[in-house]
N, C-alpha and C positions, 0 to 999 in steps of 0.2 A: 684421824680427825672425825668427830661425830658429824653425821649428816646435818645440813643446815637448810632451812627453808629460804626461798627467794621472795623478796617483796615485789609485787606487781601492782602498778597503778590500776585501780578498779573502781567501778561505780555500780552500786546496786540501785535499781529503780523498780518502783511498784506503783501501779495506777489504779485508782478507783474510778469506775465509769458510771455515768448517769445518763439515761436516755431510754426511749421506748424499746422494749425487748431486751435491754441489757441485762436485767436481773436473771433472765433465763439462760443467758449465754456465758456470763462471766461471774465467777464466785465473788461475792461481796459487792456486786453491782446493784444499782437502784433504777427502777423504771421511770422515776421522776424526781424532781426536787422535793415534792410533797412527801414521797415515800422515804426519802432520805431524812426528812424532818422527824419521822417516827422512830428512827433508829436511836438507841441510847448512845452508841458510839460507832465510829467508822474505823475499822482496823486496817493496818498495813503490815506487810512483811510476814504474816502468818495465816493468810486467808486464801491465797491462790498461788499457783506456780506457773511457769512458762508453758508447760504442756497443756494446762487447762485454759489459760487466758490468752496465750500467744505471746511471743517475744516483743511484739509492738507495745505491750502493756506491762510486762514484768520480765526480769531476767533471773528471778528467784527460782531455783530448781527444787528446793525442799522447804515446805511450809513449817517444819518443826525446828530446824536448826541450820546454822551455816555449815557447809561442807569443808570449810577451811578457816584458819584463823584470819582475823580481819582487824586492821588498825584504822579506825574510823576518824578521818580528819575533819569532815564537815557534813552538815545536813542541810537540805534545801527542799522547798515545797512550792509547787506552782498550781494555780487554778486556771483552767483553760476552757474556752467555749467559743467556737466559731460564731461570728455575728450573722444572724439571718439576713442582714442587709446585703449579703452576697447574692441575693436574688436578682435576677435579670429584670423582673417586673416591679415588685414592690415588697415591702416588709412592714408588718404592723409595728407601731410604736412600742407596744407592750413587749413584744419579742426583743426589740432592740434594747429596751430597758433591762431585760433579764441578763443580757450579756454584760452590761455595765455593772449591775449589782453583783453578779457572780464574780467578776474579775477584781473589783476594788471595794466592795462593801461587806459582803457576806463573811469574808474571812476575818473581819474585825470583830465578829461576834462568835468567835470560837477559840479553842485552845488546843494545843498539840502536846502529847507526851510521848517520850521514847523510853523504853525500858529494856534492860538486859537481864534475862531471867526475871526475877521479881523486883529488881532494883530500878526505880525510875530515875534516870540520870538527867532528864531534861524536861522542863515544862515551859512552853512559850506560846505566843500567839503566832498563827501562820505567817503573818506579815513580817515577823521577826526572823524568819528563816527563808529568805528569798532563794529562788532556784539558781540564779546567776547565769541562766541560759535562756534562749528563746527571743522572740520578737518583742519590741517595746514601742510605745507611742500611741497616739490616737488622732483621728481625723473625722470631722463632720462636714457634710455638705448640706445645702438648703433643704433637700427633700429626703425622705426616708429611703427612696429608691436608690439614691446616689450616695447616701452617707455610709460611713463605716466606722467601727470603733474596735480597736485592738490595743490591749495593754497587758503587760505581764507583771508578776509580783517581783519587782526589783529590776534594776538595770542588768542586761545580759553580759555581765562581767564575771569571769570564772571565780574571782575571789569574793564576790558579793554573796556570801553565804554565811550561815552560822558555823564558825570555824573553831576547832580546838587548837589551831596553830601548831606549835612545835611539840605539843603533848597530846597526840591522838589517843582516842579511847581504844584500848586493846580488848578485843572480843575473842575468846578462845574458840577453837573448833568445836562443833557439836553443841553450841550454846544457842538457846532460843532467844530471839529478839522480837520486839513488837512496837509498832508505832500506833498511836490512837488519837483520832481527831474527834473532839466533842463540841457541839454547838450549844450556845446559851439559849435561853427561852426566846430572846429577841431574834437570834439567828434562825431558830426553828420557825418562828412566825414569818420571817422573810421567805424562807424556803417554801413554806406552805402556801404563801401568797403567790409565789412564782409558779407553782403548779408543775405543769409539764415542761420538758426541755424545748419542745417545738420542733419544727422541721426546717430544712434548707430547700429553697426553690431554685432549681437550675432550669429555667425555661421561661415561657410566657404564659399569660392567662389562657390563651388558646391551646397551647401545647405545654402543659405543666410537666416538669420533671421534679418530683419531690423525693427527698432523701431524709431519713431521720437524723436529727442533729444529736451530738453526744458531748456532754460536759465531762471534764477529766480533772481529777486531783492527782497530781504526780509527786511522789516522794522520792528523793534521791539521797543516797548515802555514798559519799566519796571518800576514798582512802586507799589502802594497800592490802591486798590479800596475800596470805602466806602460802606459797605452793611448793611442793617437793620437786627437786630436780630429778631428771631422768637417771635411773640407776642408783638413786639414793632414797628409795622409798622407806619410810619409817613411820612410827607412831609414838607420840608422847602426849600426855594429857594437856600440856600447855601450848601446843602448836596451833 
């Protein structure tokens, strides 16, 4: 009997980071929202690997191609930004507004494309491909020092994603893939106006503890990777 690959549940994730100093540390990162507005496009899946960016931000090992065949069942995207209202002392209203706009407004002025080799198989708005994971909800209090705001792109329900259902997209081994996010002119104007990502304050005015804040765009591809069984190593163009 010819060797046969085994299907394993697998999720590919790749994150674009935005924040002070991020552009110098992480491939494809941006120092600010304003710097991101200047980019023609924001690439995913072919711009960084886990050894460069760290496994907290991507589990991609090769920027050029997938090391195994992959049956892609669904795609999801999340926009994340910790609220500066987590300060012990106070937080400026403008910084609070950045969190709100990043989480539920900016994504409405962008579109996302995914392609396999040179074939674009999907063109959608980010809000149409919710991540299906993470926290959800929002809360406000009377003062900026006490208020908080957190919301995610879609309810954290595993099936709340853009799904190919019972007909997953087959991606052969050694095949390049790429996701691309592009902002409209209105979106770029919003990003330019938002400027820097800002900082988080963990302390008081007398004893400040300041940490750079970081915004994240997270892309996830969920499906099944095709791996070889021990003792049945083989190679075929279609695996």
